[in-house]
N, C-alpha and C positions, 0 to 999 in steps of 0.2 A: 200785539205785533200784527201788522197787516202787510201782506205781500201783494204786489200787483199794482195796477193803476186804474184811474177812473177818468173816463171821457164823458163829460156832462151831456154831450149831444147824442151819443150812441150807447151809453151804459158802460159797463166794465170792459176793459181791454184784456187781451190774453197775454199773460206772462207766465213763465214756468220756472220752477226751482227743482232741480234734480235731487239734491239732498242739502242738509244744513247741519253744520257741526260747530260746537263751541269747545274751545280748549281752555283749561285752567292755567295754562302757562303761556308765556309770550313765545310766538313762533319766530324763528329766524329765517333768513333768505333760503337756506337749504331746505327747511321744512316747507316753505311756500313752493319751491320748485318741485318737491316731491308731491305735494297735494295737487298742483296744477297738472302734472303728468303730461306735459306737452298738449294740453287741451283734451285729453282722453279721460273719460270717467274712470274713477277707481273708488273702491270701498275704503273710506278713510280708516276703518278699523284695522286694516292690514298694512297701513303705511309705515308702521314702526315709529310713530311720533308719540311721545309721552304726553299725558295730560288731557286726553280726550274725555270731556266731561258730559257732553250731550251730543247725540247723533240722531237725526231724523232722516231716514232714507226716503220718506214720502212715497211709499209704495203700498197703496190700498189702505193705509191707516196713518195716523199721526202719533205714533208711539215713539218715544225716545228709547232706542234699543240699547243704550249704554247706561244712562243715569236714572231712568224711570220717571222723567218729567214729561208726561203725555200732554198733548194739546187737544183742543176741540176744533174741528173743521166746521166753519160756519159760512154758508153761501158759496162753497167751492166744490170742485169735483177733482178726482184724480184722473189724469190722462197720460198715457204712455208717451214719453218724449223720444 
């Protein structure tokens, strides 16, 4: 899986992801509204939504703090958003 974009003339562009979650169940519109939280960041672990299978908060490491499916960071850096 690759995140970000590539501009052939200037190299890689900057894109950011605050966190990334995968649920083992289908989310409904109420779940989506809860997660969106009016555009304000929230820790999805405290959202009260069942089925959180994988959660990467992307803060200084690429560890899945829910399911244990760690990633390898290649050619990227962590920067505070």
